[in-house]
C-alpha positions in Angstrom: 0.0 0.0 0.0 2.8 2.4 1.0 4.6 1.7 -2.3 1.5 2.4 -4.3 1.0 5.7 -2.5 4.6 6.7 -3.0 4.3 5.8 -6.7 1.1 8.0 -7.0 2.8 10.9 -5.2 5.9 10.6 -7.4 3.8 10.5 -10.6 1.8 13.5 -9.6 4.9 15.4 -8.6 6.5 14.6 -11.9 3.4 15.7 -13.7 3.4 19.0 -11.8 7.1 19.5 -12.6 6.6 18.8 -16.3 3.7 21.2 -16.4 5.7 23.9 -14.6 8.6 23.3 -17.0 6.3 23.6 -20.1 4.8 26.9 -18.7 8.2 28.2 -17.9 9.6 27.4 -21.3 6.5 28.9 -23.0 6.9 32.1 -20.9 10.6 32.4 -21.8 9.9 31.8 -25.5 7.1 34.5 -25.5 9.4 36.9 -23.7 12.3 36.2 -26.1 9.9 36.6 -29.1 8.7 40.0 -27.7 12.2 41.3 -27.0 14.2 40.0 -29.9 11.9 38.9 -32.8 8.9 41.3 -32.6 10.8 44.6 -33.2 12.7 43.1 -36.1 9.5 41.7 -37.7 7.8 45.1 -37.3 10.7 46.9 -38.9 10.9 44.3 -41.8 7.2 44.6 -42.4 7.3 48.4 -42.3 10.0 48.5 -45.0 8.1 46.1 -47.2 4.8 47.9 -46.7 6.2 51.3 -47.3 7.6 50.1 -50.6 4.3 48.5 -51.6 2.4 51.6 -50.6 4.6 53.8 -52.7 4.2 51.4 -55.6 0.4 51.7 -55.3 0.7 55.5 -55.4 2.9 55.4 -58.5 0.6 52.9 -60.2 -2.4 55.1 -59.4 -0.7 58.1 -61.0 -0.8 57.5 -64.7 -0.8 59.3 -68.1 -4.6 59.0 -68.3 -5.0 61.0 -65.2 -2.6 63.7 -66.6 -4.2 63.7 -70.0 -7.7 64.4 -68.6 -6.5 67.6 -66.8 -4.6 70.6 -68.2 -2.3 71.8 -65.4 -2.2 75.3 -67.0 -5.9 75.7 -66.5 -5.6 74.8 -62.8 -3.1 77.5 -61.9 -3.8 81.2 -61.4 -0.7 83.4 -61.5 -0.9 86.9 -60.1 1.7 89.5 -60.9 2.2 93.1 -59.7 2.9 96.1 -62.0 6.7 95.2 -61.9 5.9 91.8 -63.4 6.8 90.1 -60.2 5.0 86.9 -59.3 3.3 87.6 -56.0 0.9 84.6 -55.9 0.1 81.3 -57.5 -3.3 80.1 -56.7 -5.6 77.2 -57.8 -8.8 76.9 -59.6 -10.4 75.1 -56.6 -12.9 73.1 -58.7 -10.3 71.8 -61.0 -7.7 71.1 -58.3 -10.4 69.3 -56.4 -11.1 67.1 -59.4 -7.5 66.1 -59.9 -7.2 65.1 -56.2 -10.5 63.3 -56.3 -9.5 61.3 -59.4 -6.2 60.2 -57.9 -8.0 59.3 -54.6 -10.3 57.0 -56.5 -7.4 55.4 -58.3 -5.6 54.7 -55.1 -8.6 53.2 -53.4 -9.2 50.9 -56.3 -5.6 49.8 -56.2 -5.9 49.1 -52.5 -8.9 46.9 -53.0 -7.0 44.8 -55.6 -4.1 44.0 -53.2 -5.1 40.4 -52.4 -2.6 38.0 -54.0 -0.1 40.8 -54.5 3.4 39.7 -53.7 5.5 41.3 -51.0 8.8 39.8 -52.1 8.1 36.0 -51.9 4.9 36.2 -49.8 1.4 36.9 -50.9 -1.0 39.4 -49.3 -4.3 37.5 -48.5 -7.7 39.1 -47.9 -8.7 39.3 -44.2 -12.0 40.1 -42.6 -12.8 43.8 -42.7 -12.4 46.4 -45.4 -8.9 47.2 -46.6 -7.4 44.6 -44.3 -4.9 41.9 -45.4 -2.8 39.2 -43.9 0.7 38.1 -45.0 2.6 35.2 -43.4 6.3 35.9 -42.8 8.8 33.2 -41.7 10.6 33.8 -38.4 13.9 33.4 -40.1 13.6 36.9 -41.6 14.5 38.2 -38.1 17.9 36.5 -38.2 19.3 38.9 -40.8 20.8 35.8 -42.5 19.8 35.3 -46.1 20.2 31.5 -45.8 17.8 31.4 -42.9 15.3 33.9 -44.2 12.7 31.4 -45.4 13.1 29.0 -42.4 11.0 28.6 -39.3 7.3 28.9 -38.6 5.4 31.6 -40.4 3.9 34.4 -38.3 0.6 36.0 -39.5 1.0 39.7 -40.0 -2.2 41.7 -40.4 -2.1 44.9 -42.4 -4.9 47.4 -42.2 -5.3 50.7 -44.0 -6.8 53.0 -41.5 -8.2 56.5 -41.2 -8.5 58.8 -44.2 -6.7 59.2 -47.5 -5.6 62.8 -47.9 -4.7 64.3 -51.3 -4.0 67.9 -52.4 -1.9 70.1 -54.7 1.3 72.1 -53.9 3.1 74.6 -56.0 6.7 75.8 -55.9 7.8 78.9 -57.8 11.5 79.8 -57.9 13.7 82.1 -60.0 15.0 80.5 -63.2 17.4 82.5 -65.3 16.9 86.1 -66.1 13.3 87.5 -65.7 11.9 83.9 -65.6 10.5 81.6 -63.0 10.1 77.9 -62.8 6.7 76.7 -61.5 6.4 73.1 -60.3 3.1 71.5 -59.4 3.1 68.5 -57.0 0.3 66.3 -55.8 0.5 65.3 -52.1 -0.7 62.0 -50.8 -0.9 60.8 -47.2 -2.6 57.9 -45.4 -1.9 55.5 -42.5 -1.5 51.8 -42.1 -1.4 49.5 -39.1 0.8 46.4 -38.8 -0.4 43.8 -36.2 1.6 40.8 -35.3 1.2 38.6 -32.2 1.9 40.7 -29.0 2.6 43.9 -30.9 1.4 46.5 -33.4 2.7 49.5 -35.2 1.2 52.5 -37.1 2.9 53.7 -40.2 2.3 57.1 -41.9 2.8 57.2 -45.6 3.5 60.6 -47.0 4.5 61.2 -50.7 4.4 63.9 -53.3 4.7 63.5 -57.0 5.7 66.1 -59.6 2.7 66.7 -61.9 4.0 69.4 -64.1 6.8 72.0 -64.4 6.8 75.1 -66.6 8.8 78.2 -67.2 6.9 81.5 -67.2 8.0 85.2 -67.5 8.4 86.9 -64.2 10.5 86.9 -61.1 9.9 86.0 -57.5 10.1 89.1 -55.2 13.2 89.2 -53.0 11.0 89.2 -49.8 10.2 85.5 -50.6 14.0 84.6 -50.8 13.5 83.4 -54.3 10.9 80.7 -53.4 7.1 81.0 -53.3 5.0 78.1 -52.2 1.3 77.4 -51.9 -0.9 74.5 -51.0 -4.5 73.7 -52.1 -7.1 72.4 -49.6 -6.9 68.7 -49.0 -9.4 66.1 -50.1 -10.2 63.9 -47.1 -11.7 60.5 -48.0 -12.2 57.6 -45.5 -10.2 54.6 -46.6 -12.8 52.2 -45.3 -15.8 53.7 -47.2 
């Protein structure tokens, strides 16, 4: 009887010790993951996602968009009696239309992201609007090209959040004698959130693309130090609409 009791006690003790060991190892692995792997995975995903986002913006900005708008008709140049350029303003209706067309293009591109490759991994559609999942191998955190595709894959959720902001910007600067160079840019800004187990990170994407440049007669007054800038009002469209 005593031997049986001792055997039961020993088995139960071993079971408790094994469970404690499993919990301890799990806790240490999670802690290691949080301290060592999570920051690297977030940084890696941020780099990949920033490149993908900029590619989406460039793909949305095409010749068809430019051909449908005459930049010269959008700008309003004001000069004083000395032929100095004192202001460059926008035709608000036409500037709004350019920004709106680009906004529509970007939103359409974002909706078509499923099955888009980020290097060797595919973005998969997740639940919720403009939300995607990509599975990245843990080996990427090793900074070793031979180990990059090894190890279990971690689900990384990508969500485009907030609003998509677009607008026009002009730069006027002296160019040669009695001439000025006018550059027109379109500005784009939106936010993304990366979510992996135990951590998340918000990324702000800001970009501007040169729409047009032209040389006009006139100079920039010296009070502006040779550079005159102006910004149109921003188009603010929810990404999840």
